[in-house]
N, CA, C and O atoms as CSV, one atom per row, in Angstrom:
chain,resi,resn,atom,element,x,y,z
A,1,MET,N,N,48.359,-35.389,126.404
A,1,MET,CA,C,48.634,-36.814,126.431
A,1,MET,C,C,50.192,-37.018,125.850
A,1,MET,O,O,50.708,-36.382,124.932
A,2,THR,N,N,50.707,-37.938,126.537
A,2,THR,CA,C,52.105,-38.285,126.241
A,2,THR,C,C,52.207,-39.504,125.485
A,2,THR,O,O,51.332,-40.322,125.770
A,3,SER,N,N,53.000,-39.844,124.630
A,3,SER,CA,C,53.023,-40.950,123.892
A,3,SER,C,C,54.273,-41.922,124.413
A,3,SER,O,O,55.393,-41.418,124.497
A,4,ASP,N,N,54.101,-43.097,124.705
A,4,ASP,CA,C,55.240,-44.026,125.250
A,4,ASP,C,C,55.983,-44.688,124.100
A,4,ASP,O,O,56.879,-45.495,124.348
A,5,GLU,N,N,55.602,-44.338,122.682
A,5,GLU,CA,C,56.084,-44.981,121.589
A,5,GLU,C,C,57.580,-44.480,121.373
A,5,GLU,O,O,57.878,-43.326,121.684
A,6,THR,N,N,58.404,-45.251,120.902
A,6,THR,CA,C,59.848,-44.804,120.608
A,6,THR,C,C,59.720,-44.399,119.100
A,6,THR,O,O,58.828,-44.836,118.373
A,7,PRO,N,N,60.684,-43.533,118.701
A,7,PRO,CA,C,60.844,-43.061,117.307
A,7,PRO,C,C,60.801,-44.200,116.343
A,7,PRO,O,O,60.162,-44.036,115.303
A,8,ALA,N,N,61.466,-45.450,116.587
A,8,ALA,CA,C,61.271,-46.577,115.865
A,8,ALA,C,C,60.052,-47.108,115.631
A,8,ALA,O,O,59.749,-47.528,114.515
A,9,GLU,N,N,59.257,-47.139,116.633
A,9,GLU,CA,C,57.872,-47.638,116.645
A,9,GLU,C,C,56.959,-46.685,115.775
A,9,GLU,O,O,56.131,-47.150,114.991
A,10,LYS,N,N,57.154,-45.308,115.956
A,10,LYS,CA,C,56.443,-44.361,115.251
A,10,LYS,C,C,56.749,-44.548,113.778
A,10,LYS,O,O,55.823,-44.481,112.970
A,11,GLU,N,N,57.988,-44.777,113.381
A,11,GLU,CA,C,58.509,-44.837,111.978
A,11,GLU,C,C,57.863,-46.248,111.411
A,11,GLU,O,O,57.436,-46.324,110.260
A,12,ALA,N,N,57.837,-47.262,112.255
A,12,ALA,CA,C,57.151,-48.561,111.852
A,12,ALA,C,C,55.701,-48.314,111.518
A,12,ALA,O,O,55.189,-48.672,110.457
A,13,ALA,N,N,55.032,-47.639,112.550
A,13,ALA,CA,C,53.641,-47.185,112.313
A,13,ALA,C,C,53.314,-46.517,110.950
A,13,ALA,O,O,52.397,-46.904,110.226
A,14,ARG,N,N,54.186,-45.426,110.647
A,14,ARG,CA,C,54.054,-44.676,109.451
A,14,ARG,C,C,54.206,-45.553,108.278
A,14,ARG,O,O,53.382,-45.547,107.363
A,15,ASN,N,N,55.334,-46.368,108.294
A,15,ASN,CA,C,55.455,-47.222,107.168
A,15,ASN,C,C,54.223,-48.138,106.794
A,15,ASN,O,O,53.740,-48.351,105.682
A,16,ARG,N,N,53.833,-48.643,108.089
A,16,ARG,CA,C,52.471,-49.534,107.742
A,16,ARG,C,C,51.372,-48.635,107.139
A,16,ARG,O,O,50.599,-49.068,106.285
A,17,THR,N,N,51.326,-47.456,107.577
A,17,THR,CA,C,50.160,-46.592,107.081
A,17,THR,C,C,50.470,-46.324,105.512
A,17,THR,O,O,49.567,-46.234,104.680
A,18,GLN,N,N,51.664,-46.221,105.241
A,18,GLN,CA,C,51.960,-45.704,103.863
A,18,GLN,C,C,51.765,-47.102,102.924
A,18,GLN,O,O,51.270,-47.032,101.799
A,19,ARG,N,N,52.149,-48.194,103.435
A,19,ARG,CA,C,51.877,-49.464,102.679
A,19,ARG,C,C,50.301,-49.652,102.339
A,19,ARG,O,O,49.842,-49.955,101.237
A,20,PHE,N,N,49.599,-49.412,103.494
A,20,PHE,CA,C,48.231,-49.664,103.376
A,20,PHE,C,C,47.608,-48.614,102.410
A,20,PHE,O,O,46.719,-48.910,101.612
A,21,ALA,N,N,48.112,-47.422,102.531
A,21,ALA,CA,C,47.536,-46.350,101.479
A,21,ALA,C,C,47.974,-46.877,100.023
A,21,ALA,O,O,47.150,-46.890,99.108
A,22,GLN,N,N,49.211,-47.283,99.850
A,22,GLN,CA,C,49.539,-47.782,98.588
A,22,GLN,C,C,48.746,-48.907,98.067
A,22,GLN,O,O,48.344,-48.941,96.904
A,23,TRP,N,N,48.526,-49.824,98.934
A,23,TRP,CA,C,47.601,-51.076,98.747
A,23,TRP,C,C,46.193,-50.515,98.230
A,23,TRP,O,O,45.669,-50.935,97.198
A,24,LEU,N,N,45.672,-49.598,98.985
A,24,LEU,CA,C,44.300,-49.068,98.609
A,24,LEU,C,C,44.355,-48.432,97.172
A,24,LEU,O,O,43.522,-48.686,96.302
A,25,MET,N,N,45.324,-47.655,97.025
A,25,MET,CA,C,45.443,-47.103,95.545
A,25,MET,C,C,45.649,-47.952,94.438
A,25,MET,O,O,45.166,-47.727,93.328
A,26,ASP,N,N,46.479,-49.093,94.766
A,26,ASP,CA,C,46.686,-50.097,93.623
A,26,ASP,C,C,45.363,-50.920,93.567
A,26,ASP,O,O,45.032,-51.384,92.476
A,27,ARG,N,N,44.717,-51.099,94.475
A,27,ARG,CA,C,43.345,-51.874,94.484
A,27,ARG,C,C,42.273,-51.090,93.730
A,27,ARG,O,O,41.479,-51.698,93.013
A,28,GLU,N,N,42.224,-49.843,93.855
A,28,GLU,CA,C,41.453,-48.904,93.159
A,28,GLU,C,C,41.881,-48.951,91.599
A,28,GLU,O,O,40.998,-49.093,90.754
A,29,GLU,N,N,43.027,-48.852,91.279
A,29,GLU,CA,C,43.409,-48.913,89.850
A,29,GLU,C,C,43.012,-50.266,89.307
A,29,GLU,O,O,42.468,-50.249,88.203
A,30,ARG,N,N,43.173,-51.321,89.837
A,30,ARG,CA,C,42.769,-52.658,89.487
A,30,ARG,C,C,41.397,-52.595,89.171
A,30,ARG,O,O,40.989,-52.965,88.070
A,31,ARG,N,N,40.650,-52.154,90.055
A,31,ARG,CA,C,39.099,-52.084,89.973
A,31,ARG,C,C,38.692,-51.262,88.782
A,31,ARG,O,O,37.718,-51.589,88.105
A,32,ASP,N,N,39.470,-50.130,88.497
A,32,ASP,CA,C,39.193,-49.285,87.365
A,32,ASP,C,C,39.482,-50.052,86.080
A,32,ASP,O,O,38.681,-50.005,85.147
A,33,GLU,N,N,40.588,-50.744,86.014
A,33,GLU,CA,C,40.989,-51.672,84.884
A,33,GLU,C,C,39.860,-52.680,84.519
A,33,GLU,O,O,39.467,-52.904,83.374
A,34,ARG,N,N,39.415,-53.233,85.619
A,34,ARG,CA,C,38.376,-54.284,85.506
A,34,ARG,C,C,37.075,-53.714,84.992
A,34,ARG,O,O,36.324,-54.392,84.291
A,35,GLU,N,N,36.804,-52.457,85.343
A,35,GLU,CA,C,35.570,-51.902,84.716
A,35,GLU,C,C,35.795,-51.491,83.435
A,35,GLU,O,O,34.872,-51.598,82.626
A,36,SER,N,N,36.896,-51.019,83.079
A,36,SER,CA,C,36.953,-50.763,81.705
A,36,SER,C,C,37.012,-51.904,80.819
A,36,SER,O,O,36.618,-51.789,79.658
A,37,ASN,N,N,37.517,-53.109,81.310
A,37,ASN,CA,C,37.409,-54.480,80.656
A,37,ASN,C,C,35.922,-54.749,80.372
A,37,ASN,O,O,35.536,-55.151,79.274
A,38,LEU,N,N,35.151,-54.522,81.353
A,38,LEU,CA,C,33.662,-54.802,81.306
A,38,LEU,C,C,32.934,-53.971,80.164
A,38,LEU,O,O,32.087,-54.435,79.401
A,39,GLU,N,N,33.409,-52.648,80.175
A,39,GLU,CA,C,32.857,-51.769,79.144
A,39,GLU,C,C,33.256,-52.374,77.852
A,39,GLU,O,O,32.359,-52.347,77.010
A,40,GLY,N,N,34.290,-52.873,77.509
A,40,GLY,CA,C,34.771,-53.550,76.315
A,40,GLY,C,C,33.883,-54.711,75.970
A,40,GLY,O,O,33.390,-54.812,74.847
A,41,LEU,N,N,33.671,-55.599,76.934
A,41,LEU,CA,C,32.893,-56.725,76.737
A,41,LEU,C,C,31.461,-56.420,76.412
A,41,LEU,O,O,30.826,-57.093,75.600
A,42,VAL,N,N,30.937,-55.340,77.091
A,42,VAL,CA,C,29.492,-55.044,76.732
A,42,VAL,C,C,29.382,-54.597,75.343
A,42,VAL,O,O,28.491,-55.007,74.599
A,43,ARG,N,N,30.428,-53.621,74.928
A,43,ARG,CA,C,30.347,-53.244,73.515
A,43,ARG,C,C,30.476,-54.425,72.523
A,43,ARG,O,O,29.759,-54.481,71.524
A,44,LEU,N,N,31.321,-55.288,72.788
A,44,LEU,CA,C,31.452,-56.542,71.903
A,44,LEU,C,C,30.200,-57.346,71.813
A,44,LEU,O,O,29.779,-57.845,70.770
A,45,ASN,N,N,29.580,-57.443,73.100
A,45,ASN,CA,C,28.296,-58.092,73.165
A,45,ASN,C,C,27.259,-57.482,72.410
A,45,ASN,O,O,26.516,-58.223,71.765
A,46,VAL,N,N,27.063,-56.092,72.379
A,46,VAL,CA,C,26.197,-55.304,71.530
A,46,VAL,C,C,26.419,-55.590,70.115
A,46,VAL,O,O,25.475,-55.773,69.346
A,47,LEU,N,N,27.684,-55.636,69.737
A,47,LEU,CA,C,28.014,-55.865,68.267
A,47,LEU,C,C,27.660,-57.159,67.849
A,47,LEU,O,O,27.038,-57.309,66.797
A,48,VAL,N,N,28.007,-58.175,68.601
A,48,VAL,CA,C,27.470,-59.595,68.311
A,48,VAL,C,C,26.120,-59.694,68.300
A,48,VAL,O,O,25.622,-60.441,67.457
A,49,SER,N,N,25.407,-59.096,69.061
A,49,SER,CA,C,24.006,-59.105,69.109
A,49,SER,C,C,23.451,-58.676,67.808
A,49,SER,O,O,22.683,-59.389,67.164
A,50,PHE,N,N,23.898,-57.344,67.373
A,50,PHE,CA,C,23.455,-56.855,66.260
A,50,PHE,C,C,23.743,-57.689,64.930
A,50,PHE,O,O,22.957,-57.788,63.988
A,51,LEU,N,N,24.973,-58.255,65.016
A,51,LEU,CA,C,25.288,-59.043,63.790
A,51,LEU,C,C,24.276,-60.309,63.825
A,51,LEU,O,O,23.675,-60.593,62.789
A,52,THR,N,N,24.093,-61.017,64.915
A,52,THR,CA,C,23.087,-62.101,64.951
A,52,THR,C,C,21.811,-61.653,64.607
A,52,THR,O,O,21.093,-62.452,64.006
A,53,LEU,N,N,21.355,-60.478,64.877
A,53,LEU,CA,C,20.053,-60.045,64.537
A,53,LEU,C,C,20.022,-59.787,63.075
A,53,LEU,O,O,19.008,-60.034,62.422
A,54,GLY,N,N,21.156,-59.272,62.511
A,54,GLY,CA,C,21.245,-59.094,60.916
A,54,GLY,C,C,21.146,-60.367,60.341
A,54,GLY,O,O,20.410,-60.502,59.364
A,55,LEU,N,N,21.869,-61.480,60.861
A,55,LEU,CA,C,21.893,-62.725,60.150
A,55,LEU,C,C,20.554,-63.454,60.175
A,55,LEU,O,O,20.118,-64.096,59.219
A,56,VAL,N,N,19.902,-63.295,61.411
A,56,VAL,CA,C,18.443,-63.982,61.508
A,56,VAL,C,C,17.460,-63.255,60.987
A,56,VAL,O,O,16.641,-63.834,60.274
A,57,GLY,N,N,17.332,-61.821,61.235
A,57,GLY,CA,C,16.218,-61.104,60.904
A,57,GLY,C,C,16.443,-60.442,59.634
A,57,GLY,O,O,15.452,-60.155,58.962
A,58,GLY,N,N,17.523,-60.178,59.237
A,58,GLY,CA,C,17.792,-59.352,58.057
A,58,GLY,C,C,18.262,-57.935,58.225
A,58,GLY,O,O,18.455,-57.513,59.365
A,59,PHE,N,N,18.460,-57.174,57.185
A,59,PHE,CA,C,18.853,-55.799,57.474
A,59,PHE,C,C,17.925,-54.995,57.892
A,59,PHE,O,O,18.229,-54.015,58.572
A,60,THR,N,N,16.497,-55.298,57.523
A,60,THR,CA,C,15.345,-54.433,58.023
A,60,THR,C,C,15.123,-54.622,59.555
A,60,THR,O,O,14.676,-53.711,60.252
A,61,ALA,N,N,15.442,-55.792,60.022
A,61,ALA,CA,C,15.186,-55.932,61.590
A,61,ALA,C,C,16.448,-55.028,62.312
A,61,ALA,O,O,16.251,-54.370,63.334
A,62,VAL,N,N,17.636,-55.090,61.695
A,62,VAL,CA,C,18.824,-54.198,62.309
A,62,VAL,C,C,18.285,-52.675,62.268
A,62,VAL,O,O,18.335,-51.986,63.286
A,63,GLN,N,N,17.815,-52.223,61.166
A,63,GLN,CA,C,17.365,-50.920,60.961
A,63,GLN,C,C,16.347,-50.650,62.027
A,63,GLN,O,O,16.465,-49.641,62.723
A,64,THR,N,N,15.496,-51.370,62.175
A,64,THR,CA,C,14.297,-51.276,63.234
A,64,THR,C,C,14.821,-51.174,64.482
A,64,THR,O,O,14.445,-50.277,65.236
A,65,ALA,N,N,15.858,-52.189,64.887
A,65,ALA,CA,C,16.390,-52.091,66.241
A,65,ALA,C,C,17.130,-50.916,66.462
A,65,ALA,O,O,17.025,-50.349,67.549
A,66,VAL,N,N,17.982,-50.402,65.440
A,66,VAL,CA,C,18.774,-49.290,65.705
A,66,VAL,C,C,17.873,-47.991,65.802
A,66,VAL,O,O,18.267,-47.049,66.489
A,67,SER,N,N,16.689,-47.928,65.136
A,67,SER,CA,C,15.894,-46.763,65.265
A,67,SER,C,C,15.255,-46.792,66.621
A,67,SER,O,O,14.868,-45.745,67.140
A,68,MET,N,N,15.133,-47.927,67.199
A,68,MET,CA,C,14.572,-47.945,68.579
A,68,MET,C,C,15.463,-47.756,69.843
A,68,MET,O,O,15.029,-47.848,70.991
A,69,ILE,N,N,16.551,-47.527,69.562
A,69,ILE,CA,C,17.747,-47.147,70.482
A,69,ILE,C,C,17.393,-46.024,71.367
A,69,ILE,O,O,17.395,-46.196,72.586
A,70,PRO,N,N,17.082,-44.860,70.831
A,70,PRO,CA,C,16.768,-43.783,71.596
A,70,PRO,C,C,15.571,-43.962,72.562
A,70,PRO,O,O,15.472,-43.164,73.494
A,71,TYR,N,N,14.766,-44.827,72.432
A,71,TYR,CA,C,13.595,-45.122,73.297
A,71,TYR,C,C,13.968,-45.995,74.546
A,71,TYR,O,O,13.209,-46.140,75.504
A,72,LEU,N,N,15.138,-46.529,74.449
A,72,LEU,CA,C,15.540,-47.309,75.574
A,72,LEU,C,C,15.738,-46.526,76.897
A,72,LEU,O,O,16.084,-47.118,77.919
């Protein structure tokens, strides 16, 4: 098979491919950052939940909840 593309067209296609690959890598990095932000929010939510449980139910309720974590 022969190609009728000129060297300039081949270079333009290569540049588009490189830009697309870079965009995909940047998108993946942003997604990873977002997931790590979600992990931080989940940890904060757990902490606030235990603090609320401690305020409402007392220290004994927190101890009971912590002791049941391995069973989840």
